[in-house]
C-alpha positions in Angstrom: -8.5 -38.0 34.7 -7.0 -36.6 31.5 -6.3 -32.9 31.7 -7.2 -32.4 28.0 -9.8 -29.7 27.6 -12.7 -30.2 25.2 -13.8 -27.0 23.4 -16.9 -27.1 21.3 -18.7 -24.2 19.5 -21.2 -26.0 17.2 -23.8 -24.7 14.8 -26.0 -27.2 12.9 -29.3 -26.7 11.1 -31.9 -29.3 12.3 -35.5 -29.8 11.2 -37.1 -27.6 13.9 -34.4 -25.3 15.0 -30.7 -24.5 14.6 -28.4 -26.1 17.1 -26.1 -23.4 18.5 -24.2 -24.7 21.5 -20.8 -23.6 22.9 -19.0 -25.0 25.9 -15.5 -25.8 27.3 -14.9 -28.6 29.8 -12.0 -30.4 31.4 -14.3 -32.3 33.8 -13.9 -36.1 34.1 -17.6 -36.6 33.2 -19.6 -33.9 31.4 -23.3 -34.4 30.9 -25.6 -33.1 28.3 -29.1 -33.1 29.7 -32.5 -32.3 28.2 -35.8 -33.6 26.9 -36.2 -35.6 23.7 -35.7 -33.5 20.6 -33.5 -30.9 22.4 -30.5 -31.5 20.1 -28.4 -33.6 22.5 -27.6 -36.5 20.2 -27.0 -34.1 17.3 -24.4 -32.2 19.4 -22.7 -35.5 20.3 -22.7 -36.6 16.7 -21.1 -33.3 15.6 -18.4 -33.7 18.2 -17.8 -37.3 16.9 -17.5 -36.0 13.4 -20.7 -37.8 12.2 -22.4 -34.5 11.1 -20.6 -33.1 8.1 -22.9 -30.1 8.0 -21.8 -28.9 11.4 -20.0 -25.5 11.5 -17.9 -23.9 14.1 -14.9 -25.2 16.1 -14.2 -28.4 18.0 -10.9 -29.2 19.7 -9.6 -31.6 22.3 -6.5 -30.1 23.8 -4.3 -28.8 21.0 -5.9 -31.1 18.4 -8.4 -29.2 16.3 -11.1 -31.6 14.9 -13.3 -28.9 13.2 -12.6 -25.4 12.2 -15.1 -24.4 9.5 -13.6 -21.0 9.0 -10.2 -22.5 8.4 -11.5 -25.3 6.2 -10.5 -28.1 8.6 -12.5 -31.3 9.2 -11.0 -34.3 10.9 -12.9 -37.5 10.0 -14.3 -39.6 12.9 -11.7 -42.4 12.6 -8.9 -39.9 13.3 -10.4 -38.3 16.4 -9.5 -41.3 18.6 -13.0 -41.5 20.2 -14.9 -44.2 21.8 -18.6 -44.0 20.9 -21.5 -45.9 22.5 -24.9 -45.3 20.9 -28.2 -46.1 22.4 -28.6 -49.6 20.9 -25.0 -50.8 21.2 -24.6 -51.8 17.5 -22.4 -54.9 18.1 -21.0 -57.0 15.3 -23.5 -59.9 15.1 -21.0 -62.3 13.3 -18.4 -61.9 16.1 -18.3 -63.2 19.6 -17.9 -61.0 22.6 -14.1 -61.2 22.7 -13.8 -60.3 19.0 -16.2 -57.4 19.5 -14.0 -56.1 22.3 -10.9 -56.4 20.2 -12.5 -54.7 17.1 -10.5 -51.5 17.8 -7.2 -53.3 18.8 -5.3 -52.0 15.8 -6.1 -48.4 16.7 -5.3 -49.0 20.3 -1.9 -50.5 19.4 -1.1 -47.6 17.1 -1.7 -45.3 20.1 0.8 -47.2 22.2 -1.7 -49.4 24.1 -1.6 -53.1 24.9 -4.8 -54.6 23.6 -4.5 -57.9 25.5 -3.9 -56.1 28.8 -6.7 -53.6 28.2 -9.1 -56.4 27.3 -8.3 -58.2 30.5 -8.8 -55.0 32.6 -12.0 -54.0 30.9 -13.5 -57.5 31.1 -12.8 -57.6 34.8 -14.1 -54.0 35.3 -17.4 -54.7 33.5 -17.7 -58.4 34.6 -17.5 -59.7 31.1 -15.1 -62.6 31.7 -17.9 -65.3 31.6 -19.2 -63.9 28.3 -16.0 -63.6 26.3 -16.6 -66.7 24.1 -20.4 -66.1 23.8 -22.0 -65.0 20.5 -23.5 -61.6 20.7 -26.8 -62.9 19.5 -27.1 -64.8 22.8 -26.7 -61.7 25.0 -29.4 -59.9 27.0 -29.9 -56.2 26.7 -27.8 -55.4 29.7 -25.0 -57.6 28.5 -25.0 -56.0 25.1 -24.7 -52.5 26.5 -21.8 -53.6 28.7 -20.0 -55.2 25.7 -20.6 -52.0 23.7 -19.1 -49.9 26.5 -16.2 -52.4 26.8 -15.5 -52.3 23.0 -15.3 -48.5 23.1 -12.9 -48.6 26.1 -10.7 -51.3 24.5 -10.0 -49.1 21.4 -7.9 -46.7 23.6 -10.0 -43.6 23.2 -8.9 -40.1 24.3 -12.6 -39.2 24.9 -15.6 -41.5 25.5 -19.0 -40.4 24.0 -22.0 -42.0 25.5 -25.4 -41.4 23.8 -28.1 -42.5 26.3 -26.3 -45.7 26.9 -29.0 -47.2 29.1 -32.1 -45.7 27.5 -33.0 -48.9 25.6 -33.2 -50.9 28.8 -36.1 -51.1 31.2 -35.9 -48.9 34.3 -34.8 -51.5 36.9 -32.0 -52.8 34.7 -30.9 -49.2 33.9 -30.5 -48.6 37.7 -28.7 -51.9 38.1 -26.1 -51.0 35.5 -25.4 -47.5 36.9 -22.5 -48.9 39.0 -20.7 -50.2 35.9 -20.6 -46.6 34.5 -19.5 -45.3 37.9 -16.6 -47.9 37.9 -15.5 -46.6 34.5 -15.6 -43.1 35.8 -13.6 -43.9 39.0 -11.1 -46.5 37.8 -10.1 -45.4 34.3 -8.6 -42.2 33.0 -10.9 -41.6 30.0 -12.9 -38.4 30.1 -16.5 -38.9 29.2 -19.3 -36.9 27.5 -22.7 -38.3 28.5 -26.0 -37.6 26.8 -29.0 -38.3 29.0 -32.5 -37.2 29.8 -32.5 -39.1 33.1 -31.9 -36.8 36.2 -30.7 -39.8 38.3 -28.1 -40.9 35.7 -26.5 -37.4 35.4 -26.4 -36.9 39.2 -24.8 -40.3 39.7 -22.2 -39.9 37.0 -21.5 -36.3 36.0 -19.2 -33.6 37.5 -20.3 -30.9 35.1 -23.7 -30.6 33.4 -25.2 -28.6 30.5 -28.9 -28.4 30.0 -30.0 -28.2 26.4 -33.4 -27.0 25.2 -34.3 -26.4 21.6 -30.7 -26.4 20.6 -29.5 -23.9 23.2 -27.6 -24.3 26.4 -30.0 -22.9 29.1 -28.0 -23.8 32.2 -24.6 -25.0 33.3 -23.0 -26.1 36.6 -23.0 -29.1 38.9 -25.9 -31.6 38.3 -27.7 -30.3 41.4 -27.3 -26.7 40.4 -28.6 -27.3 36.9 -31.5 -29.7 37.8 -32.8 -27.2 40.4 -32.5 -24.2 38.1 -35.9 -22.6 37.6 -35.6 -23.1 33.8 -34.6 -26.7 34.1 -36.5 -28.0 37.1 -39.7 -28.6 35.1 -37.8 -30.9 32.7 -36.5 -33.0 35.6 -39.7 -32.7 37.7 -41.7 -34.6 35.1 -39.9 -37.7 36.4 -39.7 -36.3 39.9 -36.5 -34.7 41.1 -34.5 -37.2 43.1 -31.4 -36.7 45.3 -28.7 -39.2 44.6 -26.1 -39.9 47.3 -23.1 -42.3 47.2 -22.8 -44.5 50.2 -21.6 -47.8 51.6 -23.6 -50.7 53.2 -22.8 -50.6 56.9 -25.2 -53.1 58.5 -28.3 -55.2 58.0 -31.2 -55.2 60.5 -34.6 -56.9 60.5 -36.2 -55.6 57.3 -33.8 -52.6 57.0 -30.2 -51.8 56.1 -27.9 -49.0 57.3 -26.0 -47.0 54.6 -23.1 -44.9 55.7 -22.9 -41.5 53.8 -19.5 -39.7 53.9 -16.4 -40.6 55.8 -14.8 -39.9 59.2 -16.5 -37.7 61.8 -18.8 -36.2 59.3 -20.4 -39.5 58.2 -24.2 -39.9 58.5 -26.0 -43.3 58.8 -29.2 -43.6 56.8 -31.7 -46.3 57.5 -33.2 -47.7 54.2 -35.2 -50.7 53.0 -33.4 -54.0 53.3 -30.7 -54.3 50.6 -29.2 -57.5 49.1 -25.8 -55.8 48.8 -22.9 -57.2 50.8 -21.6 -55.3 53.8 -19.0 -52.7 52.8 -20.3 -52.5 49.2 -20.8 -49.2 47.5 -24.4 -48.2 46.6 -26.3 -45.2 45.4 -29.2 -43.9 47.6 -32.0 -42.1 45.8 -34.3 -39.9 47.9 -37.2 -38.2 46.0 -37.3 -34.5 46.8 -41.0 -34.7 47.4 -40.6 -37.5 50.0 -38.6 -35.4 52.5 -40.3 -33.5 55.3 -38.8 -30.4 57.0 -39.3 -29.8 60.7 -38.2 -26.6 62.5 -37.7 -28.6 65.7 -36.6 -32.1 66.4 -39.8 -34.2 66.1 -40.5 -37.3 68.2 -43.0 -40.2 68.1 -42.6 -40.7 64.3 -42.6 -43.9 62.3 -40.0 -42.4 60.0 -36.6 -43.9 60.7 -34.4 -41.0 59.7 -34.4 -37.6 61.5 -31.3 -35.7 60.3 -30.2 -32.3 61.6 -29.3 -30.0 58.7 -28.4 -26.5 57.8 -30.3 -24.6 55.1 -28.0 -23.5 52.3 -30.5 -22.0 49.8 -34.2 -21.5 49.1 -35.3 -21.2 45.5 -38.8 -20.2 44.7 -40.5 -21.8 41.7 -44.0 -21.6 40.3 -46.3 -22.8 43.1 -43.3 -24.6 44.7 -40.1 -23.9 46.6 -36.8 -25.9 46.6 -35.0 -25.9 50.0 -31.5 -27.2 49.8 -29.8 -28.3 53.1 -26.5 -29.8 54.1 -26.6 -32.7 56.6 -22.8 -33.1 57.0 -19.6 -31.7 55.6 -18.7 -34.7 53.4 -22.2 -35.5 52.2 -23.8 -33.9 49.1 -26.6 -31.5 50.1 -30.3 -32.6 49.9 -32.9 -30.7 48.0 -36.5 -30.8 49.3 -39.6 -29.9 47.4 -42.2 -28.0 49.4 -45.1 -25.7 48.8 -44.3 -22.0 48.1 -45.7 -21.0 51.5 -43.7 -23.5 53.6 -40.4 -21.4 53.9 -42.3 -18.4 55.3 -44.5 -20.6 57.6 -41.5 -22.3 59.1 -39.3 -19.2 59.2 -36.6 -20.8 57.0 -33.6 -18.8 56.0 -30.1 -19.7 54.7 -28.0 -20.7 57.6 -30.9 -21.8 59.7 -31.1 -25.2 61.4 -33.8 -27.7 60.5 -34.5 -31.4 60.7 -35.0 -33.5 57.6 -37.5 -36.4 58.1 -37.1 -39.3 55.7 -38.9 -42.7 55.8 -36.8 -45.8 55.2 -39.2 -46.8 52.4 -38.5 -43.5 50.6 -34.8 -44.5 50.2 -34.2 -46.2 46.9 -31.0 -48.2 46.6 -29.3 -48.5 43.1 -26.7 -51.0 42.2 -25.1 -52.8 45.1 -25.0 -56.3 43.5 -21.6 -57.8 44.1 -22.0 -59.7 40.8 -24.6 -59.3 38.1 -26.7 -62.2 37.2 -26.0 -63.9 33.8 -29.3 -62.4 32.4 -28.7 -58.8 33.5 
């Protein structure tokens, strides 16, 4: 990923409060998380140069885009950004190919090869069959992939994503997550992602800011932020869910096996049957409230997964406790939601050994389709 550092110190008067947010990031994907009305989109628009009333300082590397004290304001078209709004906003009079090439002139000025970029982006986002189709004939999922592809084809230094999947229904949003992960993993464009979806930010972000009433209330990795006592209630409205990357290892009668991690530290998780091909990358979602903790290895259970783990932290919340445990060195830790009395009743302490009990039916698989259907 690009080593350019984004620095933002933004003040902007809004209807109900003043946005006052400051952060610096060089992460490949930085997320801005929070409930509706927190100021997330306004912050993104200020960074894009779409809010002329914004004050403060915004810079990418050595390029200063806004310095209100010094009287500098760089217009949006000179910031070399890719911007994907919630509703896509495609050009209705152009076909898909022409939409993707809408920023070709800017990409060429920046030293890019628009034809080569178009071919790479179309392959990455599986848009080849759609290139000659009018945008009026596209489904919602196709429109969002084209909007993302158009932003990438313009040769941006920074990609701004404003709730790019929010206008889609939940199953389709989950199905399109792998496309955003491909952009993250295969291209060198740093991203700033606005989302109110805890699963999206866990699946995509390296660094996460939580915004509430125009203020940054937490900062860190997605798991650190989403389990912060100030932030957890915002995520908990949808139910906090662990999101783990894995790979389909086997199919059995009615179930599949997903390999988490690599090498000697890999863990095999038994899930509901998946339609994904063997070897394909998937995301496994495990709701924190669906995991049970045992202080000794249990037996005689219908649950298919009993995983030895080590407690790494216990965080008390109002009437609840969050227990985070590591199941293997190369696998992200799991967070479990329990009653506030459970840690004391089980004698849990950081460093203690426990077993995590997870039903196969509690494991939700996201993505994993080798090719999307034409209507997705």
